[in-house]
N, C-alpha and C positions, 0 to 999 in steps of 0.2 A: 829490538829496534837495533839498527846495523849502521856503520859508518857509510859514506856515501861511495860506490861503488863503478868505476868508468871501465868499460869495455872498447877496445879500440877496435872497429870492427874491419874496415877497408882505408885503404890508403891509396891516393892517385898515382899513378904511374909517371904521369908527366910533370906533375906538382908535388907539394908536401900536404895538399888536402886529403883529411882523412872525415872518415863517419866514425861516430862512436854510439856509446847507449851509459848513461848516467843514470843510475838506481839510488832513490832515496827514498826515505819512511814513508815521503807523499806523492811517489809515485817515479816513473821514468820518465825521462829526455833524451830526446832523440838528437844527436848533434848531425852537424853544425846547429845552433838554433840562436834565434833572436828572443830578447827577455821585453816585455813592453813595461815601461816606466810608472810603477803605482806610489807616485813620491809618498804622498801623504794617507796609503791603505788604500787609495783608489786610481785605477789609470784614468785621466782627465777624459770625462765625457764618456764613458764605457763604462757597462757594468760588466759585472762579475759573469753574469750569465751570456752577455754578448762574446765578453773575451773566449769564453769557452765554444759557443755555438759558431761564432761567425770568424774570429781571428784566428782561433784552435790555438791560442797559448798555449804551451808546457811549464812555465813558469814566469812568474813577473817580480818585479823589485819593489822594495819599501824603504824610504829613506830613514835613515835612523836620527839624524837631527830633526827633521821633522815630526816623527813620530813622538818621539822624546817632547818635543815641546809641546805638541796637541796632536793627538788627547791626552798624552802623559802617561806614564809608565805604570800608578795607578790603575787606570783603566785598564790597560790593556792588560795588565797581571790577574785585574778581577775577569775580564771577558775568557781569560785562558789562554792567551796571543793571539797576534794577529789573525792568525786561519780562521779562527774561531771569532772573532771580532769584524772580519770583514766577508766570510762568507766563502772562501779561497778556498778551494781542498787539495791544490795542487803545489809543488813545491816552490818556496819562496827565498830569494837572495834578500840580505838586507846590505846596504852600503855602510861604511863606519860614519858617514858623519864627516868624513875628514875634507872632502871637496867643497860642503858648505860653508864647514866652520872658516877654511883658509879662504874664501871667496868673499869672506865679509868683511877683509881687509882692514880699515879703520877700526874695527869693532871688535878686533880680537888680538890676544898677544900669545905667541908661543914661545913656550918654557920646556926645559927638560922634562919637568913635570907632567905638560901636556898643553892644551890649548886653553886659554880664558878668552870667551866670548860674550858677546851680548844677543840678546833675543832680537830678533827684527819682528816681534810679535811687540814685547811690551818694554823691551830695553833691559830686562833682567839680565845679571851676570850668572854664568854658570861655566864649569869646568869639563872639559875633556881630555881625560888621561888613558891611556891603553888600558889600565885595568876597568875602567868606569865605562867604556864605548863597550867590552866583554861581556858588562852585567846588562848593561841597557838592550844590547843584541840578545841575549838569554831570553831576558824578559819580554821584548816584542816577538821573538820565536820563529828566525828565518831558519831555513833549512841548512840553507848556506848564507856565513857571516864574515864579514869581511873587516880584516886587520886594520890597526887606527894604523895612518901613513900621513907624509906630509907631500902634497902637492904642488912642485913647485911650477911656477910661471912657464909657460911654453918659451923656447929659447934663453934659458937660466945659463949665466956665465959657469963656468966649472966649477968655480970654488964655493958656489953658492948651492949647484948642484949636488957637490961632494958632502958637503956640508948636511944637506937636506938628507941625501939616502942616507948617512953615517946615523941622523937620527930616526929614521923611520927604520934602520935595522935594530937599533936598540929599542924603540918601541915593540917592534915585532916580537923581541925575546921576552918582553913583559906582556905583550896580549897571548903569546903560548904558555906562558906560567899562569896567568890567572885562567886562561880555557881551559886548561889540563888539572886546574885546581878546582873547580867550580863544576857542578851537575847539570845534565840537560837538564830543562827547566820544565817541558812537559813531558810526553809521553811517545816521545822521538827523538833521534838522533841530530844534532846541530855539526855542521862542518867549516872548519874555520879555513881561509883562502889567504894567504899571504899576496902584499902585492908589489910589483917590481917597480922600483924608481929610478932616477938617475937622468935625467933629463934627456937631451939628444945625444948625448956623452957615451960613443962605444965601450969605452974603457969601466963606465960606470954601471952602463946598463947590463953588462957581462958580468963583472963582480955582482951587482946585486941580485942577476939569475942565480947565481951561485950560491949566496947565500938564502935565498927563498928555497932552492931546490934542497939544500941541506937539511930543513925542517919537516922534510918528508910528509906535507900534507897532503888533505885529498885532492886539492886541485891549486891551479896559481893565477895570479892575475897579474897583467901587464896594465898599469897604472900612467898617467903623468903623459900621456898621449890625446892627440887632438885639443890642445891648451892653446894654440895658437904658432905652433911650429909649420913650417912648409909641408906640403903634404909629401914628398918624396923622402923628405926625412922621417914621416911618421912611418912610412913604407919600410924603410932601413933599420929604424929600431924595431919595427915589428917583428921584421925578419931575424934580426939578429938575436931577439929575446925567444922567439921560437926553436930556434937553433939551440941553445942552453936551456931552457926550459925541459920536465922529464915530457918525453914522450908518452908513458904511460899514465898521467895524469891531464885531467882537462884544463885549458887553457883560457882563458877570460880575457878578452881585450876590451876595457873599460870604457864606455862614454864613444863607442864610434858605430856608427855614422850614416853617410849617405849610402846606399845602395850599392855602388860602383867601391865605396871603399869596402863592406862587406864581402863583396866578392873576391877583391884582392886579396884580403889577409886572411879570408878563408883557404885562397891558394898558398899562404905563407905557412897554414895549419892551427889557426885560429880555430876555437869549437864554440866558443858562447860571445855574444855582444850582448851590447842593451845601448839605447839611445834616446832621448827626447823626442828625436827630429821627426818621426812619424805624425806623432798628436800635434805637437806644437806647430810644423809646416800646415797639416790637415786643419788646424785652427784657422789659419791664416790661409787659405785656399788654394795652396800647393799640394796637388796628389801626385803621386809617385804611382806609375803604372808600366807594365809589363813592354809599353811601347814607346814610354819616354815620361818625359813631366808636363804636367796640365797647370797652367795657372786657372781657374774656375773662375775667377772674377772677369777672365778675358771677354770681351763681346762676341767673338768668335764661337762660342757653347753656347749662345742665350738659346738657337733655336737648334742645338742636336740633340736630338732625342735617344742617342744611342746608348747605349750602358755605360757605367764609368769605366769599366775593364771587363771584358769577356774572358781573358786570356788567364785569370785568377782563379783559385778554389774558394770564390765568396759566394753568399747570393746576394748579400747588399750589394756587391760591386756590378752583378748582375742584372739587379731588381732596378734599382733608379737612374735615372738619364743625369748626363752632363746638365742638361738646360734645366733639371727641375732642383739638382745639387745646388748650381749657379743662384737660381732665384731664393732658395733659401738663405744661402751665402749674404746674397743683397739687401734681402728682408732681414737678415742678422738673426734669424731665428734657430733656438739652439737645436733642433734636430739636424740641422745642416753643419754642425760642427761636429756632432756625435756621428752621423755617416763619413765625414771625411776622416774621422779618426780609427772608425773602423777598418776603411778602405785601406787606408796607408799601413795599419798594424797588421793586415790580414796579406797586403800585397809584401810586406817585410817578411812575415813568415809561409807564404808561398815561395818567397826567393830564396830561403834558406833551405826549406824543402827541395825544391829543383835543384838547388848547388846539390844535396845530397844524393839526389838518386842520380846525376850526371856522375858525381864522384864513384859512385856503386857501378854506373854503366861502363866508366873508364874512358869517358869524352868530355871530361869536366875542362880542362884548360881551354878546349876550342869552344865550347859553349861560354865558357867564361869571357874571353874573349869577344866574343860576340854582344854577349850581354853589357857588356861595360859601355861600350858605345852605344848601344840602344837606348839603354837606361838614361843616360844624361842629355838625350835629344830633348829638344823644348818643342814641344807640339801644340 
């Protein structure tokens, strides 16, 4: 068993984009990487076999809040952790549940001790403290587990953002104390990533980056972005954080975003991404393709028998036609949700792999400039 290792391989000459290799006890991850979101231990409408064969995912996410409530810790512990419970043999990252808890609004109360919240399932009351969240994530068994933080709303004024950030820092100290004083639960090493906060305020973000960096964790995350702030502000904060987080550790931008967001942030030095957008939008008839965006509900696709996207590396996207997928969606056939989800996820994985190739070739910046425009076209 060994702690997560990160090798920085290539840095682009005209941007801060880089390629790297993350090694965990459940396998290696080539960066930059996109991580499909498996909220309750599954990526919606997609099997683990399809994630491997069609999407070619290298790591997936599990959600601490949802898994804690259902199936619950007793089931997960008896199964031997989430890997054995859901049959996923590659790395897993678990979030801290913080974002879900704080999004409950009227159903939770934030205190120094932690957050008291009501279950959305049955209304029962629970406490998430930094210590409890570390213990929960030990039992779930992620290779990478996230610190418990407060995620302030987008556009939070300075005083609130500062108070929130300082609470996140105090909670981080407690997370690390609990994490370092408890053993790995199963037969592999778990790794704790801190989360940078500070809203859209530059001095707070810089201070938070410095606080997180001082922990010398195996990787660092940037949270609290893509929560309602203007896109230009998100880019500015992301750029600032990359400048102040260690270059020899992977950088994870949480919850972002569109394909063009991802390309721009790769150019700033981000290594890891996750977002529900490819599956959520796919289930609602939006396809991301190598030539632009398709609303498969539109009548223009009714007799278009061409493949979904021959430009990406996915047999599903080559095999099924736009006309057929439109028919499935209009018929509310479950297979349509699966095809659209697999296609969008495969597109996201293709995109970060293409970015990796162009960083290595030395032409990432010119390729990115062209792709950012192309990917936003509505077809």
